[in-house]
VEXDRENKE-619869 format. One line per 3 residues: number of its first residue (from 1); their letters; for each residue x, y, z of C-alpha. Coordinates in Angstrom, 3 decimals, padded with zeros to 6 digits. Last residue first. Layout:
BEGIN
NUM) A) X,Y,Z | ...
//
This chain:
BEGIN
129) XXX) -010.059,-022.293,003.798 | -010.100,-020.656,000.342 | -010.499,-017.172,001.789
126) XXX) -007.525,-017.622,004.119 | -004.981,-018.512,001.444 | -006.417,-016.280,-001.261
123) XXX) -006.408,-013.213,000.983 | -002.935,-013.859,002.372 | -001.575,-014.426,-001.147
120) XXX) -003.275,-011.207,-002.316 | -001.623,-009.258,000.512 | 001.725,-010.898,-000.298
117) XXX) 001.418,-009.800,-003.926 | 000.321,-006.304,-002.879 | 003.415,-005.787,-000.712
114) XXX) 005.665,-007.360,-003.365 | 004.343,-004.900,-005.958 | 004.728,-002.002,-003.524
111) XXX) 008.373,-002.988,-002.870 | 009.003,-003.015,-006.617 | 007.346,000.412,-006.945
108) XXX) 009.484,001.759,-004.095 | 012.756,000.418,-005.486 | 012.036,001.589,-009.044
105) XXX) 010.951,005.055,-007.905 | 014.011,005.301,-005.623 | 016.302,004.647,-008.588
102) XXX) 014.279,007.058,-010.777 | 014.372,009.930,-008.265 | 011.664,011.092,-005.864
99) XXX) 009.799,014.376,-005.262 | 010.500,015.521,-008.804 | 006.796,016.219,-009.493
96) XXX) 006.956,013.574,-012.253 | 008.473,011.129,-009.775 | 005.584,011.786,-007.397
93) XXX) 003.133,011.222,-010.258 | 004.879,007.961,-011.169 | 004.623,006.891,-007.523
90) XXX) 000.922,007.611,-007.267 | 000.039,006.122,-010.635 | 001.864,002.861,-009.904
87) XXX) 000.278,002.371,-006.533 | -003.469,001.875,-006.572 | -004.749,000.863,-009.991
84) XXX) -001.552,-000.613,-011.391 | -000.766,-002.553,-008.212 | -004.357,-003.666,-007.710
81) XXX) -004.754,-004.952,-011.258 | -001.275,-006.514,-011.302 | -001.733,-008.349,-008.005
78) XXX) -005.183,-009.623,-008.911 | -003.991,-010.796,-012.327 | -000.980,-012.571,-010.797
75) XXX) -002.932,-014.367,-008.085 | -005.876,-015.246,-010.312 | -009.022,-013.145,-010.429
72) XXX) -012.440,-012.896,-008.788 | -011.822,-013.464,-005.077 | -008.533,-011.528,-005.274
69) XXX) -010.424,-008.430,-006.397 | -012.656,-008.244,-003.340 | -010.024,-009.000,-000.684
66) XXX) -007.372,-006.785,-002.255 | -009.816,-003.874,-002.535 | -010.850,-004.304,001.110
63) XXX) -007.172,-004.396,002.102 | -006.460,-001.250,000.074 | -009.257,000.496,001.968
60) XXX) -007.838,-000.688,005.309 | -004.370,000.566,004.424 | -005.729,003.989,003.407
57) XXX) -007.733,004.132,006.667 | -004.489,003.611,008.608 | -002.758,006.257,006.486
54) XXX) -005.558,008.746,007.242 | -005.318,007.913,010.948 | -001.572,008.594,010.890
51) XXX) -002.079,012.027,009.287 | -004.774,012.848,011.825 | -002.400,011.945,014.662
48) XXX) 000.454,014.214,013.572 | 002.424,014.658,010.400 | 002.697,016.517,007.123
45) XXX) 006.084,018.013,006.285 | 006.564,021.705,007.215 | 007.552,023.564,004.057
42) XXX) 010.854,025.387,003.615 | 011.047,024.225,-000.020 | 014.289,022.285,000.382
39) XXX) 012.952,020.980,003.700 | 009.835,019.534,002.029 | 011.779,017.594,-000.623
36) XXX) 014.423,016.457,001.879 | 011.699,015.162,004.194 | 010.027,013.384,001.285
33) XXX) 013.280,011.815,000.153 | 014.261,010.584,003.620 | 010.726,009.275,004.262
30) XXX) 010.377,007.199,001.096 | 012.784,004.304,001.356 | 013.362,002.792,004.775
27) XXX) 010.793,004.539,006.959 | 007.996,004.749,004.379 | 008.563,001.239,003.055
24) XXX) 008.533,-000.186,006.585 | 005.364,001.732,007.443 | 003.624,000.669,004.226
21) XXX) 004.593,-002.974,004.862 | 003.208,-002.842,008.418 | 000.018,-001.130,007.210
18) XXX) -000.471,-003.643,004.384 | 000.141,-006.664,006.638 | -002.222,-005.425,009.343
15) XXX) -004.805,-004.616,006.695 | -004.603,-008.129,005.252 | -005.312,-009.558,008.714
12) XXX) -008.122,-007.058,009.336 | -009.666,-007.775,005.910 | -009.597,-011.494,006.719
9) XXX) -011.180,-010.902,010.100 | -013.981,-008.851,008.544 | -014.572,-011.446,005.829
6) XXX) -014.737,-014.327,008.329 | -017.183,-012.308,010.467 | -019.321,-011.577,007.427
3) XXX) -019.249,-015.232,006.349 | -020.437,-016.368,009.804 | -023.406,-014.028,009.687
//
């Protein structure tokens, strides 16, 4: 029972980091481009409570993935596996749809890599204690 509680708390801690990092990345880098993309097409951008809940669940799922993969692989391997599997495809697809530009793509993907790296560091640090 003690291991389950430790795992839950660790996932919560990682999740807090992931959701904070996602929010910062959204506000600083992605939001202006997404809003411009939607406004140019006269489409209402997504928002509201359901949208926020979905992003919260997304952060929790990434945290569970970070926790499980970081137990099995080294810091760099864990970070690369998660980054390639979760983020790189999304941002490349958004670039391909012309939602974001190459400079923004490089900034966002770099920020995502750092976000995952710190998440893996948190997981490894607390899991090994």
